PDB file with one MODEL, atoms N, CA, C and O in Angstrom:
MODEL        1
ATOM      1  N   ASP A   1     -18.685 -10.543  18.090  1.00  0.00           N
ATOM      2  CA  ASP A   1     -19.455 -10.904  16.916  1.00  0.00           C
ATOM      3  C   ASP A   1     -18.791 -10.279  15.695  1.00  0.00           C
ATOM      4  O   ASP A   1     -18.874  -9.068  15.492  1.00  0.00           O
ATOM      5  N   MET A   2     -18.139 -11.096  14.890  1.00  0.00           N
ATOM      6  CA  MET A   2     -17.451 -10.623  13.693  1.00  0.00           C
ATOM      7  C   MET A   2     -18.314 -10.910  12.472  1.00  0.00           C
ATOM      8  O   MET A   2     -18.230 -11.989  11.885  1.00  0.00           O
ATOM      9  N   ALA A   3     -19.126  -9.965  12.100  1.00  0.00           N
ATOM     10  CA  ALA A   3     -19.968 -10.123  10.930  1.00  0.00           C
ATOM     11  C   ALA A   3     -19.182  -9.715   9.680  1.00  0.00           C
ATOM     12  O   ALA A   3     -18.370  -8.791   9.718  1.00  0.00           O
ATOM     13  N   PHE A   4     -19.434 -10.407   8.595  1.00  0.00           N
ATOM     14  CA  PHE A   4     -18.795 -10.106   7.324  1.00  0.00           C
ATOM     15  C   PHE A   4     -19.623  -9.028   6.634  1.00  0.00           C
ATOM     16  O   PHE A   4     -20.618  -9.325   5.974  1.00  0.00           O
ATOM     17  N   THR A   5     -19.207  -7.787   6.791  1.00  0.00           N
ATOM     18  CA  THR A   5     -19.976  -6.666   6.258  1.00  0.00           C
ATOM     19  C   THR A   5     -19.152  -5.895   5.244  1.00  0.00           C
ATOM     20  O   THR A   5     -17.955  -6.131   5.078  1.00  0.00           O
ATOM     21  N   LEU A   6     -19.813  -4.975   4.576  1.00  0.00           N
ATOM     22  CA  LEU A   6     -19.131  -4.105   3.625  1.00  0.00           C
ATOM     23  C   LEU A   6     -18.092  -3.245   4.340  1.00  0.00           C
ATOM     24  O   LEU A   6     -17.021  -2.977   3.795  1.00  0.00           O
ATOM     25  N   TYR A   7     -18.411  -2.814   5.564  1.00  0.00           N
ATOM     26  CA  TYR A   7     -17.470  -2.002   6.325  1.00  0.00           C
ATOM     27  C   TYR A   7     -16.195  -2.786   6.640  1.00  0.00           C
ATOM     28  O   TYR A   7     -15.099  -2.228   6.601  1.00  0.00           O
ATOM     29  N   SER A   8     -16.336  -4.081   6.954  1.00  0.00           N
ATOM     30  CA  SER A   8     -15.143  -4.876   7.247  1.00  0.00           C
ATOM     31  C   SER A   8     -14.295  -5.076   5.992  1.00  0.00           C
ATOM     32  O   SER A   8     -13.068  -5.125   6.082  1.00  0.00           O
ATOM     33  N   LEU A   9     -14.933  -5.192   4.818  1.00  0.00           N
ATOM     34  CA  LEU A   9     -14.178  -5.282   3.571  1.00  0.00           C
ATOM     35  C   LEU A   9     -13.430  -3.982   3.283  1.00  0.00           C
ATOM     36  O   LEU A   9     -12.270  -4.004   2.874  1.00  0.00           O
ATOM     37  N   ILE A  10     -14.101  -2.853   3.498  1.00  0.00           N
ATOM     38  CA  ILE A  10     -13.464  -1.555   3.276  1.00  0.00           C
ATOM     39  C   ILE A  10     -12.307  -1.363   4.250  1.00  0.00           C
ATOM     40  O   ILE A  10     -11.243  -0.875   3.869  1.00  0.00           O
ATOM     41  N   GLN A  11     -12.514  -1.741   5.491  1.00  0.00           N
ATOM     42  CA  GLN A  11     -11.464  -1.604   6.497  1.00  0.00           C
ATOM     43  C   GLN A  11     -10.264  -2.495   6.151  1.00  0.00           C
ATOM     44  O   GLN A  11      -9.120  -2.091   6.362  1.00  0.00           O
ATOM     45  N   THR A  12     -10.506  -3.681   5.634  1.00  0.00           N
ATOM     46  CA  THR A  12      -9.428  -4.568   5.209  1.00  0.00           C
ATOM     47  C   THR A  12      -8.629  -3.964   4.063  1.00  0.00           C
ATOM     48  O   THR A  12      -7.399  -4.027   4.054  1.00  0.00           O
ATOM     49  N   ALA A  13      -9.330  -3.379   3.098  1.00  0.00           N
ATOM     50  CA  ALA A  13      -8.650  -2.731   1.973  1.00  0.00           C
ATOM     51  C   ALA A  13      -7.805  -1.551   2.449  1.00  0.00           C
ATOM     52  O   ALA A  13      -6.693  -1.345   1.964  1.00  0.00           O
ATOM     53  N   ILE A  14      -8.331  -0.784   3.393  1.00  0.00           N
ATOM     54  CA  ILE A  14      -7.590   0.354   3.931  1.00  0.00           C
ATOM     55  C   ILE A  14      -6.344  -0.124   4.666  1.00  0.00           C
ATOM     56  O   ILE A  14      -5.274   0.466   4.515  1.00  0.00           O
ATOM     57  N   LEU A  15      -6.470  -1.187   5.462  1.00  0.00           N
ATOM     58  CA  LEU A  15      -5.312  -1.713   6.185  1.00  0.00           C
ATOM     59  C   LEU A  15      -4.242  -2.249   5.234  1.00  0.00           C
ATOM     60  O   LEU A  15      -3.052  -2.048   5.473  1.00  0.00           O
ATOM     61  N   CYS A  16      -4.644  -2.917   4.180  1.00  0.00           N
ATOM     62  CA  CYS A  16      -3.668  -3.417   3.208  1.00  0.00           C
ATOM     63  C   CYS A  16      -2.977  -2.271   2.476  1.00  0.00           C
ATOM     64  O   CYS A  16      -1.771  -2.325   2.235  1.00  0.00           O
ATOM     65  N   THR A  17      -3.737  -1.235   2.123  1.00  0.00           N
ATOM     66  CA  THR A  17      -3.148  -0.065   1.478  1.00  0.00           C
ATOM     67  C   THR A  17      -2.191   0.652   2.417  1.00  0.00           C
ATOM     68  O   THR A  17      -1.138   1.123   1.988  1.00  0.00           O
ATOM     69  N   ASN A  18      -2.550   0.739   3.702  1.00  0.00           N
ATOM     70  CA  ASN A  18      -1.635   1.309   4.696  1.00  0.00           C
ATOM     71  C   ASN A  18      -0.351   0.501   4.785  1.00  0.00           C
ATOM     72  O   ASN A  18       0.737   1.068   4.888  1.00  0.00           O
ATOM     73  N   ALA A  19      -0.472  -0.817   4.745  1.00  0.00           N
ATOM     74  CA  ALA A  19       0.706  -1.677   4.830  1.00  0.00           C
ATOM     75  C   ALA A  19       1.639  -1.447   3.648  1.00  0.00           C
ATOM     76  O   ALA A  19       2.858  -1.425   3.818  1.00  0.00           O
ATOM     77  N   ILE A  20       1.085  -1.278   2.463  1.00  0.00           N
ATOM     78  CA  ILE A  20       1.905  -0.998   1.283  1.00  0.00           C
ATOM     79  C   ILE A  20       2.535   0.385   1.388  1.00  0.00           C
ATOM     80  O   ILE A  20       3.692   0.577   1.012  1.00  0.00           O
ATOM     81  N   ALA A  21       1.771   1.348   1.900  1.00  0.00           N
ATOM     82  CA  ALA A  21       2.243   2.728   1.943  1.00  0.00           C
ATOM     83  C   ALA A  21       3.391   2.937   2.923  1.00  0.00           C
ATOM     84  O   ALA A  21       4.188   3.858   2.739  1.00  0.00           O
ATOM     85  N   VAL A  22       3.497   2.114   3.948  1.00  0.00           N
ATOM     86  CA  VAL A  22       4.544   2.335   4.942  1.00  0.00           C
ATOM     87  C   VAL A  22       5.812   1.531   4.670  1.00  0.00           C
ATOM     88  O   VAL A  22       6.770   1.637   5.436  1.00  0.00           O
ATOM     89  N   LEU A  23       5.849   0.734   3.609  1.00  0.00           N
ATOM     90  CA  LEU A  23       7.061  -0.014   3.294  1.00  0.00           C
ATOM     91  C   LEU A  23       8.167   0.959   2.903  1.00  0.00           C
ATOM     92  O   LEU A  23       8.015   1.720   1.947  1.00  0.00           O
ATOM     93  N   HIS A  24       9.261   0.938   3.625  1.00  0.00           N
ATOM     94  CA  HIS A  24      10.371   1.844   3.360  1.00  0.00           C
ATOM     95  C   HIS A  24      11.363   1.142   2.436  1.00  0.00           C
ATOM     96  O   HIS A  24      11.804   0.024   2.703  1.00  0.00           O
ATOM     97  N   GLU A  25      11.699   1.823   1.348  1.00  0.00           N
ATOM     98  CA  GLU A  25      12.502   1.170   0.318  1.00  0.00           C
ATOM     99  C   GLU A  25      13.913   0.816   0.791  1.00  0.00           C
ATOM    100  O   GLU A  25      14.392  -0.289   0.537  1.00  0.00           O
ATOM    101  N   GLU A  26      14.575   1.743   1.475  1.00  0.00           N
ATOM    102  CA  GLU A  26      15.958   1.476   1.886  1.00  0.00           C
ATOM    103  C   GLU A  26      16.022   0.542   3.098  1.00  0.00           C
ATOM    104  O   GLU A  26      16.902  -0.317   3.173  1.00  0.00           O
ATOM    105  N   ARG A  27      15.101   0.705   4.035  1.00  0.00           N
ATOM    106  CA  ARG A  27      15.180  -0.076   5.271  1.00  0.00           C
ATOM    107  C   ARG A  27      14.638  -1.486   5.137  1.00  0.00           C
ATOM    108  O   ARG A  27      15.187  -2.413   5.733  1.00  0.00           O
ATOM    109  N   PHE A  28      13.583  -1.670   4.375  1.00  0.00           N
ATOM    110  CA  PHE A  28      12.957  -2.988   4.314  1.00  0.00           C
ATOM    111  C   PHE A  28      13.146  -3.662   2.960  1.00  0.00           C
ATOM    112  O   PHE A  28      13.627  -4.793   2.887  1.00  0.00           O
ATOM    113  N   LEU A  29      12.771  -2.974   1.900  1.00  0.00           N
ATOM    114  CA  LEU A  29      12.751  -3.612   0.592  1.00  0.00           C
ATOM    115  C   LEU A  29      14.139  -3.966   0.082  1.00  0.00           C
ATOM    116  O   LEU A  29      14.299  -4.984  -0.591  1.00  0.00           O
ATOM    117  N   SER A  30      15.160  -3.144   0.389  1.00  0.00           N
ATOM    118  CA  SER A  30      16.505  -3.458  -0.090  1.00  0.00           C
ATOM    119  C   SER A  30      17.081  -4.677   0.624  1.00  0.00           C
ATOM    120  O   SER A  30      17.932  -5.373   0.071  1.00  0.00           O
ATOM    121  N   LYS A  31      16.625  -4.942   1.844  1.00  0.00           N
ATOM    122  CA  LYS A  31      17.109  -6.117   2.583  1.00  0.00           C
ATOM    123  C   LYS A  31      16.631  -7.428   1.972  1.00  0.00           C
ATOM    124  O   LYS A  31      17.281  -8.463   2.122  1.00  0.00           O
ATOM    125  N   ILE A  32      15.499  -7.382   1.287  1.00  0.00           N
ATOM    126  CA  ILE A  32      15.005  -8.609   0.645  1.00  0.00           C
ATOM    127  C   ILE A  32      15.301  -8.615  -0.854  1.00  0.00           C
ATOM    128  O   ILE A  32      14.766  -9.438  -1.597  1.00  0.00           O
ATOM    129  N   GLY A  33      16.160  -7.687  -1.290  1.00  0.00           N
ATOM    130  CA  GLY A  33      16.569  -7.656  -2.691  1.00  0.00           C
ATOM    131  C   GLY A  33      15.620  -6.922  -3.606  1.00  0.00           C
ATOM    132  O   GLY A  33      15.627  -7.152  -4.815  1.00  0.00           O
ATOM    133  N   TRP A  34      14.801  -6.043  -3.056  1.00  0.00           N
ATOM    134  CA  TRP A  34      13.869  -5.283  -3.861  1.00  0.00           C
ATOM    135  C   TRP A  34      14.150  -3.800  -3.749  1.00  0.00           C
ATOM    136  O   TRP A  34      13.221  -3.006  -3.599  1.00  0.00           O
ATOM    137  N   GLY A  35      15.400  -3.413  -3.819  1.00  0.00           N
ATOM    138  CA  GLY A  35      15.794  -2.022  -3.644  1.00  0.00           C
ATOM    139  C   GLY A  35      15.494  -1.171  -4.856  1.00  0.00           C
ATOM    140  O   GLY A  35      14.787  -1.591  -5.771  1.00  0.00           O
ATOM    141  N   VAL A  36      16.042   0.034  -4.850  1.00  0.00           N
ATOM    142  CA  VAL A  36      15.795   1.006  -5.913  1.00  0.00           C
ATOM    143  C   VAL A  36      16.350   0.516  -7.242  1.00  0.00           C
ATOM    144  O   VAL A  36      15.726   0.711  -8.285  1.00  0.00           O
ATOM    145  N   ASP A  37      17.510  -0.114  -7.212  1.00  0.00           N
ATOM    146  CA  ASP A  37      18.154  -0.536  -8.456  1.00  0.00           C
ATOM    147  C   ASP A  37      17.635  -1.870  -8.987  1.00  0.00           C
ATOM    148  O   ASP A  37      18.048  -2.301 -10.063  1.00  0.00           O
ATOM    149  N   GLN A  38      16.762  -2.514  -8.275  1.00  0.00           N
ATOM    150  CA  GLN A  38      16.240  -3.809  -8.708  1.00  0.00           C
ATOM    151  C   GLN A  38      15.071  -3.615  -9.677  1.00  0.00           C
ATOM    152  O   GLN A  38      14.339  -2.629  -9.604  1.00  0.00           O
ATOM    153  N   GLY A  39      14.921  -4.564 -10.569  1.00  0.00           N
ATOM    154  CA  GLY A  39      13.768  -4.576 -11.462  1.00  0.00           C
ATOM    155  C   GLY A  39      13.827  -3.574 -12.587  1.00  0.00           C
ATOM    156  O   GLY A  39      12.795  -3.259 -13.180  1.00  0.00           O
ATOM    157  N   VAL A  40      15.020  -3.055 -12.907  1.00  0.00           N
ATOM    158  CA  VAL A  40      15.151  -2.094 -13.993  1.00  0.00           C
ATOM    159  C   VAL A  40      15.527  -2.861 -15.244  1.00  0.00           C
ATOM    160  O   VAL A  40      16.589  -3.479 -15.312  1.00  0.00           O
ATOM    161  N   GLY A  41      14.661  -2.815 -16.219  1.00  0.00           N
ATOM    162  CA  GLY A  41      14.927  -3.514 -17.463  1.00  0.00           C
ATOM    163  C   GLY A  41      15.378  -2.548 -18.536  1.00  0.00           C
ATOM    164  O   GLY A  41      15.417  -1.337 -18.318  1.00  0.00           O
ATOM    165  N   GLY A  42      15.717  -3.081 -19.687  1.00  0.00           N
ATOM    166  CA  GLY A  42      16.111  -2.242 -20.801  1.00  0.00           C
ATOM    167  C   GLY A  42      14.905  -1.637 -21.491  1.00  0.00           C
ATOM    168  O   GLY A  42      13.763  -1.995 -21.204  1.00  0.00           O
ATOM    169  N   PHE A  43      15.171  -0.717 -22.402  1.00  0.00           N
ATOM    170  CA  PHE A  43      14.087  -0.059 -23.132  1.00  0.00           C
ATOM    171  C   PHE A  43      13.424  -1.061 -24.059  1.00  0.00           C
ATOM    172  O   PHE A  43      14.098  -1.755 -24.821  1.00  0.00           O
ATOM    173  N   GLY A  44      12.117  -1.134 -23.993  1.00  0.00           N
ATOM    174  CA  GLY A  44      11.370  -2.050 -24.842  1.00  0.00           C
ATOM    175  C   GLY A  44      11.181  -3.428 -24.250  1.00  0.00           C
ATOM    176  O   GLY A  44      10.412  -4.227 -24.785  1.00  0.00           O
ATOM    177  N   ASP A  45      11.871  -3.729 -23.148  1.00  0.00           N
ATOM    178  CA  ASP A  45      11.686  -5.018 -22.486  1.00  0.00           C
ATOM    179  C   ASP A  45      10.396  -5.007 -21.690  1.00  0.00           C
ATOM    180  O   ASP A  45      10.013  -3.987 -21.118  1.00  0.00           O
ATOM    181  N   ASP A  46       9.730  -6.151 -21.659  1.00  0.00           N
ATOM    182  CA  ASP A  46       8.551  -6.263 -20.807  1.00  0.00           C
ATOM    183  C   ASP A  46       9.006  -6.336 -19.352  1.00  0.00           C
ATOM    184  O   ASP A  46       9.873  -7.144 -19.018  1.00  0.00           O
ATOM    185  N   PRO A  47       8.430  -5.500 -18.481  1.00  0.00           N
ATOM    186  CA  PRO A  47       8.838  -5.547 -17.072  1.00  0.00           C
ATOM    187  C   PRO A  47       8.370  -6.849 -16.436  1.00  0.00           C
ATOM    188  O   PRO A  47       7.281  -7.346 -16.723  1.00  0.00           O
ATOM    189  N   GLY A  48       9.208  -7.383 -15.575  1.00  0.00           N
ATOM    190  CA  GLY A  48       8.868  -8.615 -14.888  1.00  0.00           C
ATOM    191  C   GLY A  48       7.890  -8.355 -13.762  1.00  0.00           C
ATOM    192  O   GLY A  48       7.494  -7.217 -13.512  1.00  0.00           O
ATOM    193  N   VAL A  49       7.509  -9.420 -13.092  1.00  0.00           N
ATOM    194  CA  VAL A  49       6.561  -9.323 -11.987  1.00  0.00           C
ATOM    195  C   VAL A  49       7.143  -8.478 -10.857  1.00  0.00           C
ATOM    196  O   VAL A  49       6.445  -7.661 -10.258  1.00  0.00           O
ATOM    197  N   LYS A  50       8.428  -8.684 -10.573  1.00  0.00           N
ATOM    198  CA  LYS A  50       9.083  -7.934  -9.500  1.00  0.00           C
ATOM    199  C   LYS A  50       9.068  -6.432  -9.791  1.00  0.00           C
ATOM    200  O   LYS A  50       8.788  -5.629  -8.901  1.00  0.00           O
ATOM    201  N   ALA A  51       9.368  -6.054 -11.027  1.00  0.00           N
ATOM    202  CA  ALA A  51       9.374  -4.644 -11.405  1.00  0.00           C
ATOM    203  C   ALA A  51       7.969  -4.051 -11.319  1.00  0.00           C
ATOM    204  O   ALA A  51       7.806  -2.899 -10.916  1.00  0.00           O
ATOM    205  N   GLN A  52       6.964  -4.824 -11.691  1.00  0.00           N
ATOM    206  CA  GLN A  52       5.597  -4.332 -11.622  1.00  0.00           C
ATOM    207  C   GLN A  52       5.141  -4.152 -10.181  1.00  0.00           C
ATOM    208  O   GLN A  52       4.440  -3.188  -9.876  1.00  0.00           O
ATOM    209  N   ILE A  53       5.526  -5.065  -9.285  1.00  0.00           N
ATOM    210  CA  ILE A  53       5.159  -4.938  -7.869  1.00  0.00           C
ATOM    211  C   ILE A  53       5.855  -3.727  -7.262  1.00  0.00           C
ATOM    212  O   ILE A  53       5.237  -2.973  -6.511  1.00  0.00           O
ATOM    213  N   LEU A  54       7.151  -3.528  -7.581  1.00  0.00           N
ATOM    214  CA  LEU A  54       7.869  -2.352  -7.078  1.00  0.00           C
ATOM    215  C   LEU A  54       7.236  -1.067  -7.592  1.00  0.00           C
ATOM    216  O   LEU A  54       7.122  -0.089  -6.854  1.00  0.00           O
ATOM    217  N   ASN A  55       6.825  -1.069  -8.851  1.00  0.00           N
ATOM    218  CA  ASN A  55       6.157   0.105  -9.407  1.00  0.00           C
ATOM    219  C   ASN A  55       4.830   0.362  -8.710  1.00  0.00           C
ATOM    220  O   ASN A  55       4.481   1.516  -8.462  1.00  0.00           O
ATOM    221  N   LEU A  56       4.083  -0.692  -8.389  1.00  0.00           N
ATOM    222  CA  LEU A  56       2.823  -0.549  -7.654  1.00  0.00           C
ATOM    223  C   LEU A  56       3.064   0.031  -6.267  1.00  0.00           C
ATOM    224  O   LEU A  56       2.324   0.912  -5.826  1.00  0.00           O
ATOM    225  N   ILE A  57       4.103  -0.460  -5.569  1.00  0.00           N
ATOM    226  CA  ILE A  57       4.411   0.042  -4.229  1.00  0.00           C
ATOM    227  C   ILE A  57       4.773   1.519  -4.286  1.00  0.00           C
ATOM    228  O   ILE A  57       4.293   2.311  -3.474  1.00  0.00           O
ATOM    229  N   ARG A  58       5.620   1.893  -5.245  1.00  0.00           N
ATOM    230  CA  ARG A  58       6.000   3.312  -5.386  1.00  0.00           C
ATOM    231  C   ARG A  58       4.790   4.176  -5.734  1.00  0.00           C
ATOM    232  O   ARG A  58       4.652   5.288  -5.226  1.00  0.00           O
ATOM    233  N   SER A  59       3.930   3.674  -6.585  1.00  0.00           N
ATOM    234  CA  SER A  59       2.744   4.436  -6.984  1.00  0.00           C
ATOM    235  C   SER A  59       1.791   4.634  -5.817  1.00  0.00           C
ATOM    236  O   SER A  59       1.252   5.726  -5.633  1.00  0.00           O
ATOM    237  N   VAL A  60       1.579   3.583  -5.022  1.00  0.00           N
ATOM    238  CA  VAL A  60       0.686   3.704  -3.864  1.00  0.00           C
ATOM    239  C   VAL A  60       1.237   4.716  -2.877  1.00  0.00           C
ATOM    240  O   VAL A  60       0.489   5.524  -2.327  1.00  0.00           O
ATOM    241  N   ARG A  61       2.550   4.675  -2.649  1.00  0.00           N
ATOM    242  CA  ARG A  61       3.144   5.636  -1.716  1.00  0.00           C
ATOM    243  C   ARG A  61       3.016   7.068  -2.224  1.00  0.00           C
ATOM    244  O   ARG A  61       2.819   7.990  -1.432  1.00  0.00           O
ATOM    245  N   THR A  62       3.125   7.261  -3.531  1.00  0.00           N
ATOM    246  CA  THR A  62       3.071   8.606  -4.101  1.00  0.00           C
ATOM    247  C   THR A  62       1.642   9.136  -4.187  1.00  0.00           C
ATOM    248  O   THR A  62       1.356  10.248  -3.743  1.00  0.00           O
ATOM    249  N   VAL A  63       0.759   8.338  -4.757  1.00  0.00           N
ATOM    250  CA  VAL A  63      -0.594   8.810  -5.071  1.00  0.00           C
ATOM    251  C   VAL A  63      -1.522   8.766  -3.864  1.00  0.00           C
ATOM    252  O   VAL A  63      -2.365   9.650  -3.711  1.00  0.00           O
ATOM    253  N   MET A  64      -1.388   7.765  -3.007  1.00  0.00           N
ATOM    254  CA  MET A  64      -2.369   7.539  -1.946  1.00  0.00           C
ATOM    255  C   MET A  64      -2.025   8.208  -0.618  1.00  0.00           C
ATOM    256  O   MET A  64      -2.722   7.979   0.370  1.00  0.00           O
ATOM    257  N   ARG A  65      -0.984   9.022  -0.563  1.00  0.00           N
ATOM    258  CA  ARG A  65      -0.574   9.596   0.716  1.00  0.00           C
ATOM    259  C   ARG A  65      -1.668  10.463   1.339  1.00  0.00           C
ATOM    260  O   ARG A  65      -2.078  10.208   2.471  1.00  0.00           O
ATOM    261  N   VAL A  66      -2.143  11.473   0.629  1.00  0.00           N
ATOM    262  CA  VAL A  66      -3.172  12.371   1.177  1.00  0.00           C
ATOM    263  C   VAL A  66      -4.529  11.669   1.308  1.00  0.00           C
ATOM    264  O   VAL A  66      -5.178  11.815   2.343  1.00  0.00           O
ATOM    265  N   PRO A  67      -4.985  10.908   0.292  1.00  0.00           N
ATOM    266  CA  PRO A  67      -6.262  10.204   0.483  1.00  0.00           C
ATOM    267  C   PRO A  67      -6.249   9.233   1.663  1.00  0.00           C
ATOM    268  O   PRO A  67      -7.265   9.077   2.339  1.00  0.00           O
ATOM    269  N   LEU A  68      -5.112   8.579   1.920  1.00  0.00           N
ATOM    270  CA  LEU A  68      -5.049   7.662   3.064  1.00  0.00           C
ATOM    271  C   LEU A  68      -5.173   8.405   4.384  1.00  0.00           C
ATOM    272  O   LEU A  68      -5.795   7.899   5.319  1.00  0.00           O
ATOM    273  N   ILE A  69      -4.598   9.585   4.477  1.00  0.00           N
ATOM    274  CA  ILE A  69      -4.731  10.380   5.701  1.00  0.00           C
ATOM    275  C   ILE A  69      -6.194  10.714   5.941  1.00  0.00           C
ATOM    276  O   ILE A  69      -6.683  10.604   7.065  1.00  0.00           O
ATOM    277  N   ILE A  70      -6.886  11.116   4.899  1.00  0.00           N
ATOM    278  CA  ILE A  70      -8.297  11.489   5.019  1.00  0.00           C
ATOM    279  C   ILE A  70      -9.156  10.270   5.361  1.00  0.00           C
ATOM    280  O   ILE A  70     -10.003  10.335   6.251  1.00  0.00           O
ATOM    281  N   VAL A  71      -8.936   9.157   4.653  1.00  0.00           N
ATOM    282  CA  VAL A  71      -9.741   7.954   4.883  1.00  0.00           C
ATOM    283  C   VAL A  71      -9.473   7.376   6.268  1.00  0.00           C
ATOM    284  O   VAL A  71     -10.402   6.949   6.954  1.00  0.00           O
ATOM    285  N   ASN A  72      -8.203   7.359   6.685  1.00  0.00           N
ATOM    286  CA  ASN A  72      -7.882   6.858   8.023  1.00  0.00           C
ATOM    287  C   ASN A  72      -8.527   7.724   9.099  1.00  0.00           C
ATOM    288  O   ASN A  72      -9.035   7.202  10.092  1.00  0.00           O
ATOM    289  N   SER A  73      -8.510   9.033   8.913  1.00  0.00           N
ATOM    290  CA  SER A  73      -9.152   9.925   9.880  1.00  0.00           C
ATOM    291  C   SER A  73     -10.655   9.674   9.952  1.00  0.00           C
ATOM    292  O   SER A  73     -11.235   9.655  11.038  1.00  0.00           O
ATOM    293  N   ALA A  74     -11.275   9.484   8.806  1.00  0.00           N
ATOM    294  CA  ALA A  74     -12.714   9.205   8.786  1.00  0.00           C
ATOM    295  C   ALA A  74     -13.025   7.877   9.477  1.00  0.00           C
ATOM    296  O   ALA A  74     -14.016   7.773  10.200  1.00  0.00           O
ATOM    297  N   CYS A  75     -12.195   6.872   9.261  1.00  0.00           N
ATOM    298  CA  CYS A  75     -12.409   5.574   9.926  1.00  0.00           C
ATOM    299  C   CYS A  75     -12.253   5.692  11.438  1.00  0.00           C
ATOM    300  O   CYS A  75     -13.014   5.084  12.190  1.00  0.00           O
ATOM    301  N   ILE A  76     -11.284   6.463  11.880  1.00  0.00           N
ATOM    302  CA  ILE A  76     -11.090   6.659  13.312  1.00  0.00           C
ATOM    303  C   ILE A  76     -12.302   7.349  13.925  1.00  0.00           C
ATOM    304  O   ILE A  76     -12.775   6.954  14.991  1.00  0.00           O
ATOM    305  N   VAL A  77     -12.801   8.375  13.252  1.00  0.00           N
ATOM    306  CA  VAL A  77     -13.974   9.097  13.757  1.00  0.00           C
ATOM    307  C   VAL A  77     -15.188   8.163  13.801  1.00  0.00           C
ATOM    308  O   VAL A  77     -15.935   8.166  14.780  1.00  0.00           O
ATOM    309  N   LEU A  78     -15.389   7.359  12.740  1.00  0.00           N
ATOM    310  CA  LEU A  78     -16.513   6.426  12.721  1.00  0.00           C
ATOM    311  C   LEU A  78     -16.404   5.392  13.846  1.00  0.00           C
ATOM    312  O   LEU A  78     -17.400   5.062  14.490  1.00  0.00           O
ATOM    313  N   LEU A  79     -15.205   4.891  14.074  1.00  0.00           N
ATOM    314  CA  LEU A  79     -15.018   3.910  15.146  1.00  0.00           C
ATOM    315  C   LEU A  79     -15.260   4.546  16.515  1.00  0.00           C
ATOM    316  O   LEU A  79     -15.825   3.910  17.405  1.00  0.00           O
ATOM    317  N   LEU A  80     -14.835   5.795  16.682  1.00  0.00           N
ATOM    318  CA  LEU A  80     -15.070   6.473  17.958  1.00  0.00           C
ATOM    319  C   LEU A  80     -16.557   6.750  18.193  1.00  0.00           C
ATOM    320  O   LEU A  80     -17.044   6.645  19.318  1.00  0.00           O
ATOM    321  N   LEU A  81     -17.275   7.104  17.117  1.00  0.00           N
ATOM    322  CA  LEU A  81     -18.690   7.432  17.270  1.00  0.00           C
ATOM    323  C   LEU A  81     -19.578   6.200  17.409  1.00  0.00           C
ATOM    324  O   LEU A  81     -20.494   6.175  18.231  1.00  0.00           O
ATOM    325  N   PHE A  82     -19.300   5.177  16.597  1.00  0.00           N
ATOM    326  CA  PHE A  82     -20.219   4.039  16.533  1.00  0.00           C
ATOM    327  C   PHE A  82     -19.653   2.736  17.087  1.00  0.00           C
ATOM    328  O   PHE A  82     -20.340   1.714  17.098  1.00  0.00           O
ATOM    329  N   GLY A  83     -18.406   2.770  17.547  1.00  0.00           N
ATOM    330  CA  GLY A  83     -17.810   1.582  18.170  1.00  0.00           C
ATOM    331  C   GLY A  83     -17.385   0.627  17.179  1.00  0.00           C
ATOM    332  O   GLY A  83     -16.862  -0.431  17.526  1.00  0.00           O
TER     333      GLY A  83
ENDMDL
END
């Protein structure tokens, strides 16, 4: 029984954030042309979509590392206790 609940939405958001957090720049992103040197514009230029997505990925990996560990641990405990 797959009910559409708030918990399933939260779990989906956590899984998507985990997916972004584990993307390795040299091993995965550089193979598809999204490496470290990609998306660098000049001073005063508006960053493109690619540069903004790369910046989002780097930010999620930097900022969300410790909160993701805590949230993932809490989800595991909740799943173990309540199924």
